[in-house]
C-alpha positions in Angstrom: 93.2 82.1 81.4 89.6 83.0 80.7 88.4 81.0 83.7 90.9 82.5 86.1 88.7 84.5 88.6 91.5 87.0 89.4 92.0 87.9 85.8 88.3 88.0 85.2 87.9 90.4 88.1 90.6 92.7 86.9 89.1 92.7 83.4 85.8 93.7 84.8 87.4 96.5 86.8 89.1 97.8 83.7 85.7 98.4 82.0 84.5 100.6 84.9 87.7 102.3 85.9 87.9 105.9 86.6 89.6 108.0 83.9 92.0 110.6 85.2 93.1 113.7 83.3 96.7 113.7 82.1 98.8 116.8 82.7 96.3 118.6 84.9 97.9 121.7 86.4 98.0 121.3 90.2 96.2 124.2 92.0 97.1 124.4 95.7 93.6 125.4 96.6 91.4 123.3 94.2 93.5 120.2 93.4 93.8 118.6 96.9 90.2 117.8 97.3 90.1 116.4 93.7 93.1 114.3 94.5 91.4 113.0 97.7 88.3 111.9 95.7 90.2 110.4 92.8 92.6 108.4 95.1 89.8 107.2 97.4 87.6 106.2 94.4 90.4 104.3 92.8 91.6 102.5 95.9 88.1 101.7 97.0 87.3 100.0 93.7 90.6 98.0 93.9 89.8 96.7 97.4 86.1 96.2 96.7 86.9 93.9 93.7 89.8 92.1 95.3 89.2 88.3 95.1 89.2 86.3 98.4 92.3 84.5 97.3 94.2 87.8 97.3 92.7 89.2 100.5 95.8 90.0 102.5 97.7 93.0 103.6 100.7 92.5 101.3 98.8 92.1 98.1 96.4 95.0 98.8 99.3 97.3 99.9 101.0 96.9 96.5 97.8 97.9 94.8 97.4 101.0 97.0 100.9 102.1 96.1 100.2 101.6 92.4 97.1 103.6 92.8 99.0 106.4 94.5 101.4 106.5 91.5 98.6 106.6 89.0 96.7 109.4 90.6 99.7 111.6 91.4 101.2 111.1 87.9 98.3 113.1 86.5 99.4 116.4 88.0 102.0 118.9 86.6 103.2 122.3 87.6 101.0 125.1 86.2 102.0 126.2 82.7 104.5 123.4 82.3 104.7 119.7 81.4 106.8 119.0 84.5 105.4 116.5 87.0 104.3 117.9 90.3 105.1 114.7 92.2 108.1 112.3 91.8 107.6 108.8 93.2 109.8 105.8 94.0 108.9 102.7 95.9 111.0 100.0 97.6 110.3 96.6 99.1 112.2 94.7 101.7 113.5 91.4 100.4 114.4 88.1 101.9 112.6 85.9 104.4 110.5 88.8 105.6 108.5 88.6 102.3 106.4 85.9 103.9 105.0 88.3 106.5 102.4 91.0 106.3 103.1 94.3 104.5 103.3 97.7 106.1 103.9 101.0 104.4 106.3 103.9 105.2 105.7 107.2 103.3 108.6 109.6 102.9 107.6 113.1 101.7 110.3 115.6 100.6 109.4 119.2 100.0 111.5 122.3 99.5 110.8 125.4 101.6 112.0 129.0 101.5 115.4 128.0 102.9 116.1 126.4 99.5 116.7 122.7 100.4 114.3 119.8 100.8 113.0 118.7 104.2 111.8 115.1 104.5 109.4 113.5 106.9 108.0 110.0 107.4 104.5 108.7 108.1 103.7 105.0 108.7 100.7 102.8 107.9 100.2 99.5 109.7 98.0 97.6 107.2 95.1 95.4 108.4 92.5 93.5 106.4 89.1 92.8 107.9 87.8 89.3 108.1 85.9 88.0 105.0 82.7 88.5 106.8 83.8 92.1 107.7 83.3 91.9 111.5 86.9 91.9 112.8 90.6 92.2 111.9 92.3 88.8 112.3 95.9 90.0 112.4 95.3 92.8 114.9 97.2 92.3 118.2 97.1 94.8 121.1 100.5 93.5 122.2 102.0 94.4 118.7 100.2 97.7 118.8 101.8 98.7 122.2 105.2 97.8 120.8 104.7 99.7 117.6 103.5 103.0 119.1 106.4 103.1 121.5 108.9 103.8 118.8 106.7 104.9 115.8 105.2 108.3 116.7 103.4 108.9 113.4 101.7 105.6 113.0 98.2 105.0 111.7 96.2 101.8 110.9 95.3 101.5 107.2 92.2 99.3 107.1 91.1 97.3 104.1 87.4 96.5 104.5 85.6 93.6 102.9 82.4 95.6 103.5 82.2 99.4 103.2 82.5 101.1 106.6 81.7 104.6 108.0 84.6 107.1 108.0 84.9 110.9 108.1 86.1 113.1 105.2 86.8 116.1 107.4 88.6 117.0 110.6 85.7 117.2 113.0 84.5 113.8 114.1 80.8 113.4 113.2 79.8 110.3 115.3 76.5 111.8 116.4 75.4 112.3 112.9 76.6 109.0 111.4 73.3 107.4 112.3 71.4 109.9 110.1 70.6 108.7 106.6 72.7 111.4 104.9 75.8 109.9 106.4 75.1 106.4 105.0 76.8 107.4 101.8 80.0 108.1 103.8 81.2 104.5 103.7 84.5 103.4 102.3 86.5 100.2 101.6 89.8 101.9 102.9 90.0 104.0 105.9 92.6 105.2 108.5 92.6 105.5 112.3 95.4 106.8 114.6 97.3 104.0 116.3 97.7 105.8 119.6 93.9 106.3 119.8 93.5 102.5 119.1 95.9 101.8 122.0 93.7 103.8 124.4 90.5 102.5 123.0 91.8 98.9 123.1 89.5 97.9 120.2 90.4 98.5 116.6 86.9 98.3 115.2 85.4 100.6 117.8 88.1 103.2 117.5 87.7 103.1 113.7 84.0 103.6 113.9 84.4 106.7 116.2 87.4 108.4 114.7 88.5 107.0 111.3 89.0 109.1 108.2 88.8 108.0 104.6 92.2 106.9 103.3 92.2 109.5 100.5 91.5 112.3 103.0 94.2 111.1 105.4 96.8 110.5 102.8 96.4 113.9 101.1 95.8 116.2 104.0 98.0 114.5 106.7 100.8 112.7 104.8 101.2 114.3 101.3 100.8 117.8 102.7 103.6 117.1 105.2 101.6 118.3 108.1 101.7 115.2 110.2 105.0 113.5 109.5 107.9 112.5 111.8 110.7 115.0 111.3 112.6 114.1 114.4 115.4 112.3 112.5 116.6 111.5 108.9 114.1 109.3 107.1 116.6 106.4 106.7 117.2 106.4 110.5 113.5 106.5 111.1 112.8 103.6 108.8 115.6 101.5 110.3 114.1 102.1 113.8 110.7 101.2 112.4 112.0 97.9 110.9 113.4 96.8 114.2 110.1 97.3 116.0 108.1 95.6 113.2 110.5 92.7 113.4 111.2 93.1 109.7 107.8 92.6 108.3 107.5 92.8 104.5 107.9 96.6 104.5 107.1 98.9 101.6 108.6 102.3 101.4 107.2 105.0 99.2 109.3 108.1 98.6 107.4 111.1 97.2 109.0 114.4 96.2 106.8 117.5 95.8 108.1 120.0 93.3 106.9 123.7 93.7 108.8 125.4 90.9 110.3 124.6 87.5 113.9 125.0 88.9 113.5 122.3 91.5 114.7 118.7 91.1 113.1 115.7 92.7 114.8 114.2 95.8 113.2 110.8 96.0 116.3 108.5 95.9 116.8 106.6 99.1 119.7 104.3 100.0 117.9 101.4 101.6 120.0 98.2 102.2 118.2 95.0 101.6 115.4 96.8 99.7 114.6 96.3 96.0 113.2 99.1 93.9 109.6 98.4 92.8 108.9 99.2 89.2 105.8 101.5 88.9 105.8 102.0 85.2 102.7 101.3 83.2 102.0 101.4 79.5 98.7 103.2 80.4 99.0 105.3 83.6 95.2 105.1 84.0 95.3 101.4 84.5 97.0 100.3 87.7 96.2 96.6 86.8 98.4 96.4 83.7 101.4 95.0 85.4 99.4 92.8 87.7 97.6 91.2 84.8 100.9 90.4 83.1 102.1 88.6 86.2 99.0 86.3 86.0 99.3 85.4 82.4 
């Protein structure tokens, strides 16, 4: 096993991993930006160190989901030991496992009316080529089909070489050529699918209007601001599966707890889906379970 390049790479990453605080009280004003940075840092390190043999959407999407669990598990409600976020993940089984993996994120949050409201956001995952110049699995025909029935769809791009992306709302293309923006490069970034449809070029649209994955996930998805609330999550996911032609879908259900009296609402009844175990002996090490699978 010592000569296995995958295990060697994972061991090297362990030595330089980011250490997250356990039981940090979630502050609605200060914590989101910390969450953005921690998630982006963790996911970027995962993608950057991914061996060529594992360079595919399905493998990387699993690692992203594990990273989400690790980072969110570090937060609790103020003055309690209760987790702020409850997370469950599911994977479509069967023949579809041979195809690429895409991600649906279900976020449930209680409001003043007293019961939880759930919305869904979707990521269409694409890996860059090994030389970093294009996205081999991108298809404009597939894109047109997807955006027709998936209103809240974004491309999640895994980059072999770090690429420019924004960490704010206002697009800063004119300033990206300045030296101070050279540091704003990431190995995971997100761009709106409908923009890509109009632009007709994934790389070009991403250069102009992409955001870092951490920023998009926290402020657009986890916040609940840009989700599909038009129908129940299960119906939305079923419709999505028909359009994706049953690709190897991953569904992540996240419940946000605001008070001690609230209970998590993350259980989904998804036929043909298996629940993914996201339990780790050390929550700061997303590679623990992956390494065991390789031994």
